[in-house]
C-alpha positions as CSV (number, residue, x, y, z in Angstrom):
1,M,0.3,0.1,-0.1
2,Q,1.7,3.2,-1.0
3,P,0.6,6.4,1.0
4,L,1.5,8.8,-1.8
5,Q,0.2,8.9,-5.3
6,W,1.8,11.3,-7.6
7,N,-0.9,12.2,-10.9
8,G,1.6,14.4,-12.4
9,K,0.1,17.7,-11.3
10,S,-0.6,17.0,-7.9
11,L,0.4,14.5,-4.7
12,L,-2.6,12.5,-3.7
13,V,-1.9,11.4,0.1
14,L,-3.2,9.3,2.3
15,D,-4.5,10.8,5.8
16,Q,-3.3,8.6,8.2
17,T,-4.9,9.8,11.0
18,L,-7.9,9.0,9.9
19,L,-6.8,4.6,9.2
20,P,-8.5,2.7,9.9
21,E,-11.5,3.9,9.6
22,Q,-11.4,5.6,7.1
23,E,-9.6,5.8,4.0
24,V,-9.5,9.2,2.6
25,W,-7.5,10.5,0.1
26,D,-6.4,14.4,0.2
27,D,-5.4,16.1,-3.0
28,C,-2.7,18.5,-1.9
29,D,-1.5,20.8,-5.6
30,T,0.0,23.1,-3.6
31,Y,3.5,23.2,-1.4
32,E,1.6,24.9,1.3
33,L,-0.8,21.9,1.5
34,V,1.9,19.5,1.1
35,A,3.9,21.5,4.0
36,E,0.5,21.1,5.9
37,A,-0.1,17.4,5.5
38,I,3.3,16.9,6.9
39,E,3.1,19.0,10.0
40,K,-0.7,17.6,10.7
41,M,1.0,13.9,10.5
42,K,-1.2,12.7,7.5
43,V,1.8,11.3,6.2
44,R,4.5,10.5,8.3
45,G,7.6,7.9,9.0
46,A,11.1,9.5,7.7
47,P,10.9,8.3,4.3
48,A,8.1,8.8,3.3
49,I,8.0,12.7,4.9
50,G,11.2,12.6,2.1
51,A,9.8,11.7,-0.9
52,T,6.3,14.1,0.0
53,A,8.8,17.0,0.3
54,A,10.4,16.4,-2.8
55,Y,7.0,16.1,-4.6
56,G,6.0,19.3,-2.4
57,I,9.1,21.0,-4.1
58,A,8.0,19.5,-7.7
59,I,4.3,21.5,-7.0
60,G,5.9,24.4,-6.2
61,A,8.4,24.7,-9.3
62,N,5.2,23.8,-11.7
63,A,3.1,26.3,-10.3
64,P,1.4,28.4,-13.6
65,D,2.4,31.6,-11.4
66,A,6.2,30.4,-10.6
67,L,6.7,29.4,-14.6
68,A,5.8,32.8,-15.5
69,L,8.5,34.1,-13.0
70,D,12.2,35.3,-15.0
71,K,14.8,33.0,-13.7
72,G,16.2,34.9,-10.8
73,P,13.0,35.6,-8.9
74,Y,12.0,31.8,-9.9
75,L,15.3,30.8,-8.4
76,T,14.1,33.0,-5.2
77,Y,10.9,31.3,-5.4
78,L,12.1,27.9,-4.9
79,D,14.4,28.8,-1.9
80,E,11.2,30.2,-0.2
81,V,9.6,26.5,-1.1
82,C,12.3,24.5,0.5
83,E,12.3,26.8,3.3
84,R,8.9,26.6,4.2
85,L,8.9,22.5,4.0
86,A,12.2,22.5,6.1
87,K,10.1,24.0,9.0
88,T,8.0,21.6,9.2
89,R,9.3,18.5,11.5
90,P,12.5,19.1,12.9
91,T,13.9,15.4,13.9
92,A,13.3,12.9,10.6
93,V,16.7,13.6,8.6
94,N,15.1,12.3,5.3
95,L,13.4,15.6,5.3
96,F,16.3,17.7,5.2
97,W,18.2,15.1,3.3
98,A,15.5,15.3,0.2
99,I,15.5,19.2,0.6
100,K,19.6,19.5,0.5
101,R,19.2,17.1,-2.5
102,M,16.8,19.1,-4.3
103,R,18.4,22.4,-3.7
104,G,21.5,20.6,-4.9
105,L,19.9,19.6,-8.2
106,I,18.6,23.7,-8.7
107,E,22.2,25.0,-7.9
108,T,24.1,22.8,-10.3
109,N,21.5,23.4,-13.4
110,G,20.9,27.2,-13.0
111,D,21.6,27.6,-16.7
112,L,18.5,26.0,-17.6
113,S,15.4,27.5,-18.5
114,V,12.6,27.9,-16.1
115,Q,10.4,25.1,-17.3
116,E,13.2,22.9,-18.1
117,L,14.2,23.3,-14.4
118,A,10.8,22.4,-13.4
119,E,10.8,19.2,-15.5
120,L,14.4,18.3,-14.3
121,I,12.6,18.7,-10.5
122,T,9.6,16.9,-11.2
123,R,12.1,14.1,-12.6
124,E,14.1,14.1,-9.1
125,A,11.3,13.6,-6.5
126,N,10.1,10.3,-9.1
127,L,13.4,9.3,-8.5
128,I,13.5,9.6,-5.3
129,A,10.0,7.9,-4.7
130,E,11.6,5.2,-7.2
131,E,14.8,4.9,-5.1
132,D,12.8,4.5,-1.9
133,V,11.4,1.2,-2.5
134,R,14.3,-0.4,-4.0
135,L,16.6,0.4,-0.8
136,N,13.6,-0.9,1.4
137,K,13.5,-4.0,0.1
138,A,17.6,-4.3,0.0
139,I,17.1,-3.3,4.1
140,G,14.7,-6.3,4.5
141,Q,17.0,-8.5,2.9
142,N,20.0,-7.5,4.4
143,G,17.6,-7.8,7.8
144,L,17.4,-11.4,6.9
145,A,20.5,-12.2,8.7
146,F,19.3,-11.7,12.2
147,I,16.1,-13.5,12.1
148,P,16.2,-16.9,13.2
149,E,13.1,-19.4,12.5
150,N,10.0,-19.2,13.9
151,A,10.8,-15.1,15.3
152,R,8.6,-13.9,17.8
153,I,9.5,-9.7,17.0
154,L,8.1,-7.1,19.0
155,T,8.2,-4.0,17.0
156,H,7.3,0.0,18.3
157,C,5.5,2.6,16.2
158,N,4.9,2.0,12.2
159,T,7.9,1.5,9.8
160,G,5.8,0.2,7.2
161,S,4.8,0.9,3.6
162,L,2.5,3.7,5.1
163,A,6.0,5.2,6.7
164,T,8.0,4.8,3.5
165,F,6.9,5.2,-0.3
166,D,6.5,1.1,-0.3
167,Y,7.5,-1.8,1.5
168,G,8.5,-0.4,4.5
169,T,12.2,-0.3,6.6
170,A,11.7,-2.5,10.0
171,L,8.3,-3.4,8.7
172,G,10.4,-4.5,5.8
173,V,12.7,-6.8,7.4
174,I,9.3,-8.5,8.7
175,R,7.7,-8.5,5.6
176,A,11.1,-10.1,4.3
177,A,11.2,-12.9,6.7
178,H,8.0,-13.2,6.6
179,E,8.0,-14.5,2.7
180,K,10.7,-17.0,3.9
181,G,8.5,-18.4,6.6
182,R,10.5,-17.0,9.3
183,V,7.5,-15.0,11.6
184,Q,5.5,-16.8,13.9
185,Q,4.2,-13.7,15.8
186,V,4.3,-10.0,15.0
187,F,3.6,-7.7,18.8
188,A,2.6,-4.4,17.6
189,D,3.3,-1.6,20.2
190,E,0.3,0.3,20.6
191,T,2.8,3.7,20.5
192,R,1.1,6.4,22.2
193,P,0.1,8.9,22.1
194,Y,-0.7,8.6,17.9
195,L,-1.7,5.0,18.1
196,Q,0.5,4.3,15.2
197,G,1.4,0.5,16.2
198,A,-2.5,0.1,17.1
199,R,-3.9,1.5,14.1
200,L,-0.8,1.6,11.1
201,T,1.4,-1.6,11.9
202,A,-1.9,-3.8,13.2
203,F,-3.8,-2.5,9.4
204,E,-0.9,-3.2,7.5
205,L,0.2,-6.6,8.9
206,H,-3.5,-8.2,9.0
207,R,-4.0,-7.4,5.6
208,D,-0.7,-9.1,4.5
209,N,-1.7,-11.8,6.1
210,I,1.4,-11.6,9.2
211,P,0.4,-12.6,12.4
212,V,-0.1,-9.6,14.6
213,S,-1.3,-8.9,18.2
214,V,-1.3,-5.4,19.2
215,V,-0.1,-4.5,23.0
216,T,-0.1,-1.6,25.2
217,D,3.8,0.1,25.4
218,S,3.4,-1.0,28.9
219,M,3.4,-4.7,28.2
220,A,7.1,-4.9,26.6
221,G,8.7,-5.4,29.6
222,Y,6.2,-8.3,30.7
223,L,6.3,-10.0,27.6
224,M,10.1,-10.4,27.4
225,Q,10.4,-11.3,31.0
226,Q,7.7,-14.2,29.9
227,G,10.5,-15.1,27.3
228,M,7.7,-14.4,24.6
229,V,10.0,-12.1,22.5
230,D,13.0,-13.2,20.4
231,L,14.0,-9.6,19.0
232,V,12.8,-6.1,18.7
233,I,13.2,-3.8,15.5
234,V,12.6,-0.1,14.8
235,G,12.8,2.4,12.5
236,A,14.5,5.3,12.8
237,D,14.3,9.3,12.3
238,R,17.8,9.8,12.5
239,I,21.1,8.6,13.4
240,A,24.2,10.0,14.5
241,A,27.6,9.2,13.4
242,N,27.9,7.3,16.1
243,G,25.1,5.3,16.1
244,D,23.1,6.7,19.1
245,T,19.2,7.1,17.0
246,A,16.4,8.9,17.4
247,N,13.4,7.4,16.9
248,K,9.4,7.6,18.2
249,I,8.7,8.1,21.7
250,G,9.6,4.7,24.3
251,T,12.1,3.4,21.5
252,Y,14.6,3.9,24.0
253,S,12.2,2.3,26.7
254,L,12.1,-0.8,24.6
255,A,16.2,-0.4,24.5
256,V,16.7,-0.7,28.3
257,L,14.2,-3.6,28.5
258,A,15.6,-5.4,25.7
259,K,19.2,-5.4,27.2
260,H,18.1,-6.2,30.3
261,H,16.5,-9.0,29.4
262,G,19.1,-9.9,26.8
263,V,16.7,-9.8,23.6
264,P,19.1,-8.4,20.8
265,F,17.4,-4.6,19.8
266,Y,17.9,-4.1,15.9
267,V,17.3,-0.3,14.1
268,A,16.5,-1.0,10.4
269,A,17.0,2.1,8.4
270,P,18.1,3.7,4.9
271,M,21.5,5.6,4.5
272,S,19.5,8.5,3.6
273,T,18.9,8.7,7.7
274,L,21.9,8.8,8.8
275,D,23.7,12.1,10.0
276,Y,27.3,12.2,10.0
277,E,27.5,16.0,10.9
278,M,26.1,14.6,14.4
279,E,28.7,13.4,16.4
280,T,26.3,11.9,18.9
281,G,22.2,12.0,19.6
282,A,22.8,14.8,22.1
283,E,22.6,17.1,18.9
284,I,19.3,16.0,17.6
285,E,16.5,18.6,18.0
286,I,13.6,16.4,19.6
287,E,10.5,17.5,17.9
288,Q,7.8,18.6,20.9
289,R,4.4,18.6,19.8
290,S,0.7,19.8,21.2
291,A,-0.1,18.3,24.7
292,D,-3.8,18.0,23.2
293,E,-2.1,15.1,21.4
294,V,-2.0,13.4,24.8
295,I,-4.4,14.8,26.3
296,F,-7.5,14.1,24.1
297,I,-8.0,10.4,22.2
298,G,-10.1,10.6,18.9
299,G,-11.3,13.5,20.4
300,K,-12.4,12.3,23.9
301,R,-10.7,14.0,27.1
302,M,-8.3,11.3,28.7
303,V,-6.5,13.8,31.6
304,P,-8.6,15.6,34.1
305,E,-9.0,19.8,33.3
306,G,-6.6,21.8,34.2
307,V,-4.0,19.4,34.2
308,P,-0.9,19.9,31.2
309,A,0.8,17.3,29.5
310,L,4.4,17.0,28.1
311,H,4.4,15.2,24.3
312,P,7.9,15.1,23.2
313,A,7.6,13.2,19.7
314,F,10.8,11.3,19.8
315,D,13.3,9.6,22.1
316,V,17.2,8.8,21.6
317,T,18.5,5.2,22.3
318,P,21.9,5.3,23.1
319,H,24.8,3.4,20.6
320,D,25.5,0.6,23.1
321,L,21.6,-0.2,23.4
322,I,21.8,-1.2,20.1
323,T,22.9,-5.1,18.8
324,A,22.7,-3.9,14.9
325,I,21.5,-1.1,12.5
326,I,20.4,-2.7,9.3
327,T,20.5,-0.2,5.9
328,D,20.1,-0.8,2.5
329,Q,24.1,-0.8,1.9
330,G,25.0,-3.4,4.5
331,N,24.3,-3.8,8.4
332,V,26.4,-2.3,11.3
333,E,26.6,-5.0,14.7
334,Q,28.0,-3.6,17.8
335,P,27.7,0.4,16.0
336,N,30.0,3.4,17.2
337,T,31.5,5.9,15.7
338,E,34.1,3.4,14.1
339,N,32.3,0.9,13.1
340,M,29.7,3.1,11.5
341,R,32.4,4.6,9.7
342,K,32.1,1.6,7.4
343,L,29.2,2.8,6.1
344,K,30.4,6.1,4.9
């Protein structure tokens, strides 16, 4: 299931805030609508956000008013488009990777006409989306090295087709293992407060006939204590040069539990999620979202009136809690600064 559909003029975005009850597609025909879709988490997951931003730039580049501009003003306008998209969400590095890639394309092709440049930008956005599927499948194959027979796997948040352009990162590994007949059971953390595990991961796996059960976030320790989990595999929104990994809030807790119980803990992500400019996870900016997303579930208040709530959207898992990082270009066991350089 692809969460994004490009029709040549606009980007159709599957509103993931409404799944699984409703399947609603938003037609984003301006870059501002694309930016809002990212901000409101209608589209989420680091690779998907990167592809969405690339298409947002393509939509901006092809806007009729923009195409009527002279070259100088057109380039200034494209810079404004990139700046707007860069302000949507701060943690997922794929967003900035995609924007940087598009900016580089624009800068190195400054001799083209406005129309030619707009067409080139569109082709590059399509290429980013196509590459994502291929890289995810490579992650899936590389991850097979760590999946035993009859594996009972715990995962967090959503890292499947809905978080990418298709196939998935951590769920891509699970899909590849299922195709080999190795998956006995997947436990999907509900992943408060947005419930991406309960709503999205369970939706994807059930649809693909992969055995899945939803558990509350607080049940993970119990499952490990009872010997019901063989491994944990999660995705990533940014990986620092030393292997420290930012991912959906609650990931760090899982890594600590896994370490205590001797359960392998794996991170699966494309190379575009690695940020070698950040030496450690301490430098990663953690997005702080609205407290209302914690206080209310489905429009119903879950917290007493007048009581505040915190909502950091991500946390950072130190590299020494990670058994291996799985990428499209290979795996890094016992990730640290020296070992991570092998992928660079």
